[in-house]
BAFI-3210 file (N, C-alpha, C; in Angstrom, 3 decimals, decimal comma, padded with zeros to 6 digits):
// residues 148
n [1|2|3|4|5|6|7|8|9|10|11|12|13|14|15|16|17|18|19|20|21|22|23|24|25|26|27|28|29|30|31|32|33|34|35|36|37|38|39|40|41|42|43|44|45|46|47|48|49|50|51|52|53|54|55|56|57|58|59|60|61|62|63|64|65|66|67|68|69|70|71|72|73|74|75|76|77|78|79|80|81|82|83|84|85|86|87|88|89|90|91|92|93|94|95|96|97|98|99|100|101|102|103|104|105|106|107|108|109|110|111|112|113|114|115|116|117|118|119|120|121|122|123|124|125|126|127|128|129|130|131|132|133|134|135|136|137|138|139|140|141|142|143|144|145|146|147|148]
n.u [005,146|007,633|009,964|012,841|013,876|017,002|017,455|018,810|017,251|014,747|014,667|015,798|013,752|011,679|012,476|013,328|016,084|018,246|019,715|021,198|022,398|022,012|022,332|024,065|024,669|022,562|020,331|020,534|019,846|017,532|016,224|017,238|015,886|012,839|011,894|013,196|010,656|008,633|008,766|008,462|005,897|004,534|004,667|003,017|000,306|-000,263|000,962|003,155|005,195|006,838|009,716|011,314|014,029|014,578|016,066|015,988|013,419|014,951|017,271|015,854|014,738|016,518|018,333|016,511|015,838|017,719|018,327|016,535|016,666|014,321|013,441|011,250|009,771|011,071|010,292|007,562|008,434|009,746|007,118|005,787|006,990|006,856|004,102|003,855|004,879|006,546|007,839|010,590|012,540|015,621|017,045|014,896|016,639|019,636|021,802|021,692|022,922|025,187|026,491|026,305|027,765|030,620|030,940|030,888|032,227|030,931|029,526|027,979|025,470|025,352|025,050|022,802|020,423|021,121|020,559|018,371|016,490|017,348|016,065|013,675|013,184|013,198|013,490|016,058|016,525|018,627|021,151|023,250|026,363|028,068|027,247|024,644|026,039|027,506|025,009|024,512|026,711|025,972|023,942|021,936|018,617|018,872|019,368|020,210|019,626|020,636|020,626|018,225]
n.v [-009,395|-008,190|-009,714|-009,631|-012,312|-013,736|-014,933|-017,508|-019,066|-018,727|-020,723|-023,636|-023,672|-023,914|-025,913|-029,402|-031,394|-033,054|-035,248|-038,163|-040,382|-041,892|-040,212|-038,302|-035,995|-035,126|-035,827|-032,555|-031,140|-031,914|-030,836|-028,171|-027,432|-028,244|-026,328|-024,083|-024,056|-023,529|-021,075|-020,485|-020,693|-019,440|-017,061|-017,160|-017,920|-015,209|-014,745|-013,588|-010,728|-011,077|-008,808|-008,061|-007,300|-006,694|-007,731|-010,062|-011,471|-012,295|-013,624|-016,150|-017,363|-018,250|-019,594|-021,102|-022,954|-023,198|-025,580|-027,712|-027,897|-026,992|-024,330|-023,198|-023,748|-022,477|-019,851|-020,109|-020,385|-017,484|-016,309|-016,785|-016,778|-013,441|-013,503|-013,228|-011,277|-008,090|-005,651|-004,300|-001,583|-001,819|001,345|002,658|001,626|002,253|004,115|003,173|000,594|001,263|002,628|000,239|-001,574|-000,737|000,108|-002,404|-004,475|-006,029|-008,335|-007,134|-007,641|-008,970|-006,825|-005,466|-007,212|-006,900|-003,501|-003,727|-005,101|-003,365|-000,709|-001,055|-002,011|-004,876|-008,415|-010,051|-012,967|-015,305|-018,402|-017,538|-017,130|-015,398|-013,198|-012,473|-012,604|-010,025|-008,222|-008,126|-007,607|-004,676|-003,201|-004,806|-006,842|-010,435|-013,558|-016,642|-019,798|-022,249|-022,385|-022,324]
n.w [027,477|025,395|022,626|021,648|018,925|018,068|014,723|014,626|016,842|016,151|013,802|014,720|016,828|014,299|012,690|013,207|014,300|012,548|012,575|012,684|013,992|016,848|020,476|022,833|021,438|019,937|021,570|023,304|020,715|020,627|022,865|022,624|020,199|020,792|023,148|022,057|020,156|022,204|022,911|020,454|019,988|022,444|020,902|019,080|020,038|020,622|023,728|023,731|022,452|019,072|017,848|015,548|013,485|009,470|008,396|009,233|008,744|006,027|006,527|006,973|005,283|003,482|005,339|005,912|003,352|003,221|004,786|004,550|002,044|-000,043|-000,965|-001,249|001,123|002,633|001,677|002,644|005,985|006,218|005,604|007,032|009,408|009,869|009,411|012,535|014,006|014,492|012,868|012,629|010,715|009,301|009,418|011,424|013,458|012,572|013,540|016,789|015,540|014,897|017,032|018,817|017,603|017,207|019,940|021,472|019,420|018,189|015,292|012,189|012,376|014,536|016,218|015,119|016,102|018,894|018,628|018,352|020,472|022,490|021,382|021,553|024,024|024,394|025,635|024,533|022,713|022,286|020,915|020,678|021,970|022,227|021,256|023,103|025,319|024,664|024,837|027,442|028,760|027,273|028,813|027,636|028,243|028,169|027,133|026,990|025,003|024,716|027,933|028,988]
ca.u [006,247|007,938|011,052|013,660|014,382|017,458|016,947|019,275|016,312|013,254|014,686|015,854|012,203|010,302|013,233|013,515|017,383|017,813|020,893|020,776|023,027|021,529|023,522|023,952|024,182|020,692|019,249|020,537|019,914|016,505|015,920|016,740|013,999|011,871|012,722|012,820|009,700|007,559|008,949|007,558|003,957|003,884|004,440|001,852|-000,430|000,145|000,960|004,036|005,250|007,969|009,682|012,318|014,402|013,558|017,331|016,033|013,114|015,668|018,049|015,573|013,817|018,186|018,686|015,401|015,909|019,485|018,440|015,662|016,460|013,264|013,238|009,406|009,380|012,151|009,483|006,720|008,463|009,587|005,990|004,467|007,766|006,882|002,933|003,957|006,427|006,574|008,739|011,101|013,540|017,331|016,693|014,870|017,942|020,521|022,430|022,029|023,532|026,150|026,935|026,800|029,199|032,018|031,631|031,085|033,110|030,175|029,220|026,818|024,654|024,682|024,409|021,410|019,383|021,117|019,708|016,658|016,200|017,966|015,098|012,094|013,326|012,422|014,359|016,993|016,766|019,723|021,845|024,621|027,053|028,917|025,896|024,480|027,338|027,779|023,936|024,495|027,414|025,549|022,996|020,521|018,358|019,059|018,694|020,751|018,828|020,823|020,569|016,823]
ca.v [-009,751|-008,049|-010,328|-010,326|-013,120|-013,816|-016,233|-019,088|-019,481|-019,653|-022,126|-024,545|-023,833|-024,398|-027,021|-030,323|-031,596|-034,789|-036,346|-039,721|-041,082|-041,274|-040,048|-036,343|-034,809|-035,295|-035,396|-031,983|-030,588|-032,010|-030,297|-026,916|-027,910|-028,006|-024,799|-022,662|-024,061|-023,369|-019,843|-019,518|-021,652|-018,256|-015,250|-017,670|-017,291|-014,265|-014,601|-012,553|-009,842|-010,833|-007,706|-008,456|-006,703|-007,009|-008,476|-011,489|-012,562|-012,608|-014,713|-017,044|-017,426|-018,900|-020,972|-023,160|-023,588|-024,492|-027,125|-028,493|-028,219|-026,630|-022,897|-022,672|-023,833|-020,993|-018,845|-020,406|-020,017|-016,161|-015,309|-016,963|-015,761|-012,255|-013,022|-013,163|-010,308|-006,701|-005,602|-003,065|-001,291|-000,999|002,491|003,149|001,279|002,319|004,596|002,598|000,024|001,046|002,452|-000,710|-002,432|000,693|000,606|-003,697|-004,659|-007,409|-008,096|-005,966|-008,967|-009,312|-005,567|-004,975|-007,665|-006,062|-002,817|-004,371|-005,392|-002,403|000,454|-001,567|-002,814|-006,202|-008,872|-010,657|-014,636|-016,075|-019,151|-017,284|-016,721|-013,958|-011,906|-012,955|-011,604|-008,472|-007,624|-007,945|-006,001|-003,316|-003,064|-005,492|-008,152|-011,426|-015,112|-018,087|-020,339|-023,353|-021,567|-021,961]
ca.w [027,537|024,222|022,526|019,990|018,923|016,724|013,790|015,122|017,747|015,358|012,643|016,194|016,559|012,658|012,127|014,167|013,989|011,052|013,003|012,684|015,245|018,749|021,943|023,549|020,715|019,498|022,437|023,312|019,754|020,222|023,355|022,182|019,380|021,837|023,762|020,933|019,640|022,995|022,904|019,133|020,504|022,851|020,243|018,009|020,440|021,200|024,773|023,846|021,523|018,405|017,366|014,551|012,329|008,704|007,641|010,048|007,173|004,561|006,442|007,663|003,926|003,944|006,104|006,439|002,487|002,712|005,815|004,219|000,344|-000,415|-001,672|-001,102|002,142|002,925|001,962|003,788|007,005|006,198|005,269|008,922|010,703|009,674|010,155|013,585|014,020|014,630|012,124|012,582|009,976|009,867|009,256|012,683|014,321|012,347|014,920|017,967|015,374|014,841|018,312|019,259|017,150|017,630|021,355|021,517|018,755|017,905|014,154|012,070|011,980|016,479|016,012|014,550|017,297|020,089|018,704|018,252|021,607|023,278|021,269|021,916|025,647|024,832|026,020|023,151|023,057|021,038|021,105|020,055|023,570|022,269|020,958|024,237|026,285|024,610|024,788|028,994|028,860|027,067|029,275|027,368|029,126|027,316|027,484|026,124|024,479|026,104|029,323|029,271]
c.u [006,665|009,713|011,529|014,004|015,378|017,339|017,721|018,134|015,821|013,358|015,247|014,211|011,394|011,114|013,499|015,577|016,650|018,684|019,815|021,209|022,348|022,382|022,778|023,646|022,932|020,021|019,403|020,057|018,571|016,041|015,742|015,211|012,843|011,599|012,327|011,431|008,452|008,076|008,217|006,243|003,530|003,825|002,949|000,766|-000,998|000,218|002,442|004,637|006,520|008,315|011,615|012,897|014,133|014,406|017,050|015,040|013,869|016,223|017,295|015,023|015,562|018,232|017,536|015,494|017,011|019,415|017,447|015,850|015,370|013,510|012,053|009,189|010,363|010,957|007,845|006,643|008,980|008,170|005,245|005,754|007,052|004,993|002,547|003,895|005,532|007,633|009,633|013,004|014,802|017,165|016,159|016,321|019,316|021,943|022,646|022,818|024,728|027,146|027,512|027,873|030,507|032,222|031,760|031,855|032,111|030,302|028,336|025,667|023,961|023,837|023,618|019,841|019,437|020,505|018,553|015,890|016,363|016,583|013,991|011,964|012,773|013,291|014,769|016,836|017,620|020,305|022,852|025,638|027,632|028,019|024,920|025,354|027,537|026,430|024,436|025,558|027,166|024,418|021,516|020,074|018,182|019,366|018,952|019,863|019,098|021,083|019,144|015,945]
c.v [-009,450|-009,548|-010,173|-011,233|-013,693|-015,425|-017,589|-020,040|-019,738|-020,458|-023,024|-024,466|-024,442|-025,347|-027,947|-030,670|-033,084|-035,699|-037,572|-040,483|-040,724|-041,246|-038,546|-035,557|-034,270|-034,912|-033,679|-030,750|-030,723|-031,374|-028,624|-026,697|-027,495|-026,607|-024,058|-022,886|-023,801|-022,161|-018,922|-019,473|-020,455|-016,931|-015,574|-017,630|-016,228|-013,757|-013,559|-011,763|-009,820|-009,204|-008,052|-007,452|-006,881|-007,757|-010,016|-012,356|-012,996|-014,246|-016,223|-017,524|-018,121|-019,628|-021,960|-023,579|-024,033|-025,702|-028,092|-028,554|-027,986|-025,127|-022,721|-023,239|-022,686|-020,105|-018,811|-020,181|-018,275|-016,503|-015,777|-016,146|-014,100|-011,660|-012,551|-012,597|-009,301|-006,230|-004,579|-002,743|-001,272|000,417|003,403|002,565|001,710|002,807|004,073|001,655|000,266|001,701|001,565|-001,812|-001,792|000,087|-001,221|-004,146|-006,071|-007,064|-007,140|-006,927|-009,219|-008,014|-005,079|-005,748|-007,080|-004,607|-002,929|-004,346|-003,696|-000,965|-000,407|-001,870|-004,136|-007,280|-010,099|-012,544|-015,585|-017,419|-019,039|-016,717|-015,211|-012,776|-011,862|-011,695|-009,815|-007,562|-007,021|-006,989|-004,454|-002,875|-004,508|-006,386|-009,179|-012,621|-016,180|-019,193|-022,053|-023,794|-022,193|-023,275]
c.w [025,480|023,981|021,495|019,741|017,490|015,480|014,356|015,800|016,669|014,524|013,639|016,484|015,567|012,380|013,144|013,517|013,474|011,714|013,148|014,064|016,717|019,893|021,910|022,573|020,644|020,809|023,175|022,508|019,561|021,310|023,173|020,743|020,264|022,626|023,122|020,431|020,567|022,692|021,435|019,234|021,251|022,240|019,301|018,605|021,683|023,414|024,900|022,684|020,466|017,879|016,767|013,275|010,536|007,918|008,313|009,416|006,543|005,003|007,191|006,507|003,625|003,865|006,064|004,492|002,113|003,277|005,289|002,730|-000,475|-000,509|-001,270|000,411|003,537|003,017|002,892|005,031|007,060|006,551|006,950|009,802|010,827|009,490|011,460|014,273|013,788|013,935|012,116|011,590|010,242|010,271|010,723|013,636|013,451|013,505|016,240|017,160|015,443|016,010|018,630|018,985|016,983|018,767|021,812|020,203|017,609|015,632|013,598|012,848|013,755|016,537|016,235|015,100|018,228|020,138|019,005|019,541|022,900|022,780|022,052|023,310|025,475|025,247|024,731|023,537|021,656|021,587|020,527|021,269|023,153|022,116|022,625|025,815|026,083|025,008|026,371|029,253|028,396|027,496|029,004|027,864|027,725|027,744|026,400|025,851|025,370|027,395|029,721|029,738]
res [m|r|l|v|i|d|t|s|v|i|i|k|g|m|i|a|p|r|r|r|k|q|g|a|l|l|d|e|q|l|r|l|h|k|t|a|a|s|i|l|d|r|v|y|a|r|n|a|e|l|i|i|p|t|v|a|i|v|e|i|a|a|v|s|s|r|l|t|g|k|s|e|y|g|k|e|v|a|l|f|v|r|s|i|s|q|i|i|t|e|r|t|i|l|g|e|s|i|d|i|a|a|e|a|g|t|s|g|f|d|s|v|f|i|a|c|a|r|v|t|q|s|l|l|v|t|d|d|k|k|m|h|e|a|a|l|a|l|g|v|q|s|k|l|l|r|e|m]
***
């Protein structure tokens, strides 16, 4: 199975929630973390193929560093994800990304991920409802993390 995984899902799988207050919100964040981590475990075990655009690696480094306050951790996570992924350059999917942005009115970032999934005929996994709905409307297979 080929997967294009949005950076929000990768980050949720790599970094556990840090809420101090117990309750329903923390329970849901922990459930999402476990679900995302299990998807990444399948990729690491080579039971699924992860395909992501180049920009995802940069975003993963930025968000991981910001959430942990540790620049080295951001670099390590980005290098790890890079090592288990097939990287698609934006040049390869530029035309498709432009078409999607113009047709669906999605953000540039969302358009690149949807284009990556469409071009590689992969399942898009995201926790962004707008991206998910746009992908489905464009005929791209998509799953929303919170519904998994």
